[in-house]
C-alpha positions in Angstrom: 109.8 113.4 127.3 108.8 113.9 123.8 105.8 113.1 122.0 108.3 110.4 119.7 108.9 108.7 123.1 105.1 108.8 123.8 103.9 107.5 120.3 106.2 104.8 120.6 105.4 103.7 124.4 101.7 103.6 123.0 102.7 101.2 120.4 104.6 98.7 122.2 101.9 98.4 125.0 99.1 98.2 122.2 101.2 95.6 120.5 103.1 94.0 123.8 106.3 93.4 122.1 109.3 95.9 120.6 109.8 93.7 117.9 106.3 94.2 116.2 106.7 98.1 117.2 109.7 98.5 115.6 108.4 97.2 112.3 105.3 99.2 112.4 107.4 102.6 113.2 110.5 101.2 110.5 113.1 101.5 113.2 115.4 99.1 114.6 114.7 97.3 117.8 117.5 98.8 119.7 116.0 102.3 118.6 112.6 101.6 120.0 114.2 99.8 123.4 115.9 103.3 123.8 113.0 105.4 123.3 111.3 103.5 125.9 114.6 103.9 128.3 114.7 107.1 127.6 111.2 107.8 129.3 111.5 105.3 131.7 114.6 107.1 133.2 112.9 110.7 132.7 109.6 109.4 134.5 112.3 107.5 137.1 110.0 104.5 136.9 109.6 101.3 135.1 107.1 101.0 132.4 107.1 97.3 131.4 107.6 94.0 132.9 108.8 90.9 130.7 107.0 87.7 130.8 107.3 84.3 129.2 106.1 85.4 125.7 105.0 89.1 126.0 105.6 92.4 127.5 103.0 93.9 129.8 102.7 97.3 131.2 103.6 97.8 134.8 101.7 99.5 137.5 103.1 103.3 136.6 103.1 102.0 132.9 99.2 101.3 132.9 98.8 104.5 134.9 100.4 107.0 132.5 99.1 105.1 129.3 95.7 106.9 129.1 97.1 109.8 129.6 99.7 109.3 127.2 96.8 108.7 124.7 95.2 112.2 125.3 98.6 114.0 124.7 99.1 112.4 121.4 95.5 112.6 120.4 95.9 116.8 121.4 98.7 116.6 119.3 97.5 115.0 116.5 94.6 117.5 116.5 96.8 120.6 116.2 98.9 118.7 113.2 95.1 118.5 111.6 94.3 122.1 111.9 97.9 122.9 110.8 97.3 120.9 107.4 94.2 122.9 107.1 96.3 126.2 107.3 98.8 125.0 104.6 95.9 123.9 102.3 97.0 120.3 101.9 100.4 120.8 101.2 101.4 118.2 103.5 100.0 115.5 105.4 99.3 111.9 106.4 96.2 109.5 106.0 96.1 105.8 106.4 93.9 103.4 104.7 93.0 100.3 105.2 91.1 98.0 102.1 90.1 94.5 102.7 92.1 92.4 100.3 90.3 92.8 97.1 90.3 96.5 96.4 93.0 96.8 98.4 95.3 94.7 95.8 93.4 95.3 92.6 91.6 99.2 93.2 93.6 100.7 95.9 97.1 101.2 94.4 95.6 103.1 91.5 93.8 105.3 93.5 96.2 106.5 96.0 98.9 106.7 93.0 96.2 109.1 91.4 95.7 111.3 94.1 99.6 111.4 95.6 100.0 112.9 91.6 97.4 115.8 92.6 98.6 116.0 95.8 102.3 114.8 95.8 102.8 116.4 99.7 100.9 114.1 101.1 101.7 110.8 102.5 99.4 107.7 102.1 99.5 104.5 104.3 97.7 101.8 102.4 96.9 98.8 105.1 95.3 95.7 103.5 93.4 92.7 105.1 90.2 90.9 105.3 87.0 93.0 105.7 86.6 91.9 109.8 89.8 93.1 110.4 89.4 96.7 108.5 86.4 97.3 111.1 88.5 96.4 113.6 91.3 99.3 112.6 88.0 101.6 112.3 87.0 100.8 115.7 90.1 101.3 117.2 90.9 104.7 115.1 94.0 102.8 113.4 92.8 103.9 110.5 91.4 107.0 108.7 88.9 105.0 106.1 88.5 102.1 105.4 87.2 100.3 102.1 85.6 96.7 102.1 84.0 94.2 100.1 80.5 94.5 102.2 78.8 96.8 104.7 79.8 97.4 108.5 77.8 95.5 111.1 77.3 97.2 114.6 77.3 100.4 116.0 80.1 103.5 115.9 80.7 102.7 112.0 79.4 104.9 109.1 79.3 102.8 105.6 78.1 103.6 102.2 78.1 102.1 99.1 81.2 103.2 96.6 81.9 101.6 93.7 79.8 98.3 91.9 81.7 95.2 91.7 80.8 91.8 90.4 81.7 88.6 91.5 82.8 85.8 89.0 82.6 81.7 89.6 86.0 80.8 88.2 87.0 77.2 87.3 90.1 75.2 85.8 90.7 74.9 82.4 89.1 72.1 81.0 86.3 71.7 83.7 82.8 70.0 83.1 81.1 73.6 84.3 83.8 75.6 81.9 81.5 76.7 78.3 78.2 75.9 80.4 75.9 78.9 80.2 72.7 77.7 82.2 74.0 76.2 85.6 71.7 75.8 88.4 72.1 77.1 91.7 72.1 73.2 93.6 74.9 72.0 91.0 76.9 74.2 93.4 76.7 71.9 96.0 78.8 69.2 94.1 81.7 70.8 93.1 84.8 71.4 96.1 85.0 75.3 96.7 88.4 77.0 97.3 87.2 80.0 99.7 87.9 83.1 100.8 88.2 83.0 105.3 85.4 83.8 107.4 84.4 87.3 107.7 86.1 88.2 104.3 84.2 90.5 102.0 84.3 88.3 99.1 82.8 85.4 101.4 79.9 87.2 103.0 78.8 88.7 99.5 78.8 84.9 98.5 77.3 83.5 101.3 74.4 86.5 101.1 73.9 85.1 97.4 73.3 81.3 98.5 71.3 82.4 101.0 69.2 84.1 98.4 68.8 80.6 96.2 67.7 79.2 99.5 70.9 77.6 99.8 72.4 77.1 103.3 76.5 78.0 103.3 77.2 75.3 104.9 76.5 72.7 102.5 79.1 73.9 100.7 81.9 71.3 100.0 84.9 73.1 100.9 88.2 71.9 99.9 90.3 75.0 101.3 90.2 78.3 103.1 93.1 80.7 102.1 93.1 84.3 103.0 94.5 85.9 99.5 92.4 86.5 96.7 95.5 85.6 94.3 96.1 82.4 96.4 92.6 81.1 95.6 93.0 82.4 91.9 95.9 80.3 91.8 94.4 77.1 93.6 91.6 77.0 91.3 94.2 77.0 88.6 95.9 73.7 89.8 92.5 72.0 90.1 92.2 72.3 93.7 88.4 73.3 93.5 86.3 76.2 92.0 85.8 79.4 93.4 83.7 82.3 93.3 86.0 86.2 93.3 86.2 89.5 92.3 86.1 90.5 88.4 89.0 92.9 89.5 91.0 89.9 90.7 90.1 87.4 88.1 90.4 89.8 85.0 94.3 89.0 84.5 94.2 84.7 84.6 91.1 84.6 82.7 92.9 86.9 79.9 95.8 84.7 80.0 93.6 81.4 80.3 94.7 80.1 83.5 91.2 79.9 84.8 87.7 79.9 82.9 84.4 82.0 83.9 81.1 80.7 84.5 78.2 82.6 84.3 76.7 81.9 88.4 73.6 81.0 88.7 73.0 84.3 90.7 72.6 88.2 90.6 76.4 88.6 90.4 76.3 92.4 91.3 78.0 93.7 94.8 79.1 96.8 95.9 82.3 98.0 97.5 82.4 100.2 100.3 83.6 103.6 101.9 84.0 103.6 105.8 85.1 105.2 109.1 84.6 106.3 112.7 81.8 108.2 113.5 83.1 109.8 116.2 86.7 110.6 114.5 87.6 114.2 113.7 88.1 114.3 109.6 90.9 116.2 109.0 91.2 117.8 105.5 93.1 115.3 103.8 90.7 112.4 104.9 87.7 115.5 103.4 89.7 115.9 100.2 90.3 111.9 100.0 86.4 111.2 100.0 85.8 113.5 97.7 88.1 112.4 94.9 87.0 108.7 96.0 83.2 110.6 95.2 84.1 111.4 91.8 85.2 108.2 91.0 81.7 106.7 92.2 80.2 109.3 90.5 81.8 108.8 87.4 83.5 112.0 87.7 
């Protein structure tokens, strides 16, 4: 029995799929199956049983699972201490970012950080803010970057960098060139919105509430989980939208869409977040310090 087998076992158990685990580990499915088979042979038990659609743990698998978690966690703690001794010459960091900062901001920051610490590898996972908070709670990532503050307990969250929401419309739209749009006029046009729970959508709904407008009154033409796709949909004339200024810049510069001054305060924040119970490694602390310099203009 070795650590690689235990890590593979835990991932297959969590994902309930050899295929999904292989994709996550950048391994072939036969290689994952071999790791599990070797572990089963070593322990002389069967760990998984196959159902119609997914895998499930056998009684032996359920017995082993929490102990395997502890063993892997202890090993990671040892590795963290070794990284500290090596002075950040090696290490790994997993960052989870919501769509807007994940697509438009974090790749640049990660790239610059890795230039300073070339021995450190960083994995960047991008999803909606809601998913990022779930990753944090489940300790699947070291640091989260979101477009809305955390809700619930167990997560630390602090403002990081400022952003602005931009109201965008197709070229030739009747609002183009307007500078005096009233809040209630937002109810007249169909909107292309991000999915419920995304940071951008939460920020927009908060801005509407500040203007005493119920978000449920907004006409929704589409809900899309990608900010890039939202902008493309607006360009195609499928509605208007509110997106981050980080995301809209290129399309605005090329004239594919037009911006309209929104009838609300457009300022919002992006946030750094993490699990309060997690042990912060030297790599995590260094990245947070690096991010803090960006926040403070250092």
